[in-house]
C-alpha positions in Angstrom: -13.1 10.1 -16.2 -12.9 8.7 -12.7 -16.2 6.9 -12.8 -18.8 6.6 -10.0 -16.4 5.7 -7.3 -13.2 7.8 -6.8 -11.9 5.3 -4.3 -11.7 2.7 -7.0 -9.4 5.1 -8.9 -7.2 5.9 -5.9 -6.9 2.4 -4.4 -4.2 0.3 -6.1 -4.6 -2.8 -3.9 -6.0 -3.8 -0.5 -5.3 -7.1 1.2 -6.5 -8.5 4.5 -4.3 -11.1 6.3 -4.5 -13.1 9.5 -8.2 -13.6 9.5 -8.9 -10.0 8.8 -6.8 -8.7 11.6 -4.2 -6.9 9.4 -4.9 -4.8 6.3 -2.3 -3.8 3.8 -3.4 -0.9 1.6 -1.7 0.7 -1.4 -3.1 3.9 -2.8 -2.2 6.7 -5.2 -1.8 9.8 -3.1 -1.6 12.1 -6.2 1.2 14.3 -5.0 4.7 13.5 -3.6 4.7 13.7 0.2 8.5 14.1 0.2 11.0 16.1 -1.8 12.4 12.9 -3.3 13.1 12.6 -7.0 11.3 10.9 -8.7 8.1 11.9 -6.9 6.8 9.2 -4.6 3.1 9.3 -5.4 2.0 5.9 -4.2 1.9 4.7 -0.6 1.6 1.3 1.0 0.6 1.2 4.6 0.0 -1.6 7.2 -2.9 -1.3 9.6 -2.7 -3.7 12.6 -0.2 -6.3 13.7 3.4 -5.7 14.8 4.1 -3.5 11.7 1.0 -1.3 12.3 1.7 2.2 10.8 4.6 1.1 8.6 4.7 3.1 5.3 6.5 2.5 2.0 6.3 5.0 -0.8 6.8 4.3 -4.5 7.3 6.4 -7.7 5.1 4.3 -10.0 2.1 2.0 -10.0 4.3 -0.9 -11.0 6.7 -0.4 -8.1 3.7 0.2 -5.7 2.2 -3.1 -6.7 5.5 -4.9 -6.1 5.9 -3.2 -2.7 2.3 -4.2 -1.8 3.0 -7.8 -2.8 6.2 -7.9 -0.7 4.5 -6.6 2.3 1.7 -9.2 2.0 4.3 -11.9 1.5 6.2 -10.8 4.6 3.0 -11.1 6.7 1.8 -14.4 5.2 5.0 -16.3 4.7 7.1 -15.0 7.6 4.3 -14.9 10.1 4.4 -11.2 10.9 1.0 -11.3 12.6 
């Protein structure tokens, strides 16, 4: 059962960096967007900053969480703002 808020089920992680100017969002898209194997059913996307629109796709929630953390670290530690 998904509960009251479907977005809580779909959203894996969401992080704001640089005083709320950049959002990094990781979600479960539910179906593979590409023909890759294994299916890439998670997507991390950057909104704002120099990497605005950059997308990474992952086959598992575990990999998606790592991808999200790497993207956040790149922005926070390397100053990609």
